[in-house]
N, C-alpha and C positions, 0 to 999 in steps of 0.2 A: 541501545540507544536506538532512537528513531528521528530522523529528520525528512522533510520535505522542501523541494522547491518547484516552483513553476519556469517553463521554459521560456526563453524570449521569444522563440517561433514554435510553432508545431514543429517536431520532427519526422519525416516520414521513416515509419517503421514497418509498412507490410504494403503492398499493392494499392490496398484502397485503408490504411491504416496510419494515423498519426499518435504520437507521443505529445501531451499537454503538459504532463508534470510527472515528477518522480519521488519517490520515497528510498531513502537509506535504512536498513534495519541490521543491526550488528550486536551480536550475540557473542559468549566467549569463543564459540567454535566458528561461527559463519558471518559472511557479509554479502547481504543481498541488496541488490537495486530492483526497485518494482516500478513498472510504465503505466501509466493510465492513459486510456485512448479518447478520453473526453475530459475538460476542465472541471467538470461536477463530479466525476468519476470516484464511486466510495471504493471499490475493488479494483485491484490492478487487471491490465490485459496480458502482461507478461512479466518475467523476471529473470534477474542475470546474477550471477553468482560472481565475486571479487574475491583476489586475494588479500587486497589491501586498499584502507582509505586513499593512499596517496593514488592508486590507480583508479579508484572509482573518481576521486576527484579531479583527476588528471582528465579522463573521457568527459567531463559534466560539467565541471565549473563554469566556462567559456559559455555555455550553452543557457544557463541559469539566468532567470531576471535579475534586477537590482534588489529584490529583497532578501537574495541569496538563501541559504541553508535556514529553515524555520524549525527550531525542536518540537517534538511530540513528546508525549506521555508514552510508555511503553504499552502495550496491549494489555487488558484484562485476561485473566487467567482462563485458558481454551477459547480466547478469541483470535480471529485472523490478523498475522501480522502485518499484511498489506492494507485494513481497512482505516479508514479514517475515521470509523464511528466503532461503538463497542458490536463486534458481530464475530458470531461464532456459530457454526454448523449446529443444527438442532440435535440436541443428545450426545453431544461430543463431551459434555461434562460429566455423565453418568457411563462413559464406554460403550453407547450405542449410537452412534453417529448416523444421522440420516444426510448423507452427503446430497448436496445442492438445496436443502433446505434451511435457510437462516433465520436466525434470531438476532434480535438487537433488546437492548437494555433501555427500556423508557418508564420512566417514574419509580426507578428501582425494582422493576419487574422485566422478565426475559417475556417478549413478545415475536410473533411472527413478524419478519422481515419483509416487507413489501416496497420493491424499490418504486421510485417515482420514475416515470419513461418521460 
């Protein structure tokens, strides 16, 4: 299960960093909350592990905007769990990951990911 939400107001999360949106990702074993440091961020800037959905919701529900939690499809195989688009580490599918180099799915083919700055 994956869901995301935008915060009512940016939340200070570091000396010069703010959290604008969050995503929860629940597997059979783990529950993660990903934090995003810009409104249009594709990948998270930090993550937290939670023991229960109740704890996660207790910490965040009052901070999210009126749209509430929005469901997302689970990521494609080998893709980043925290990414809002199909995004994977190049070579991860073949067992030869090139860490720091990403690919995205475009028109049914995996192509180099070039983030817009």
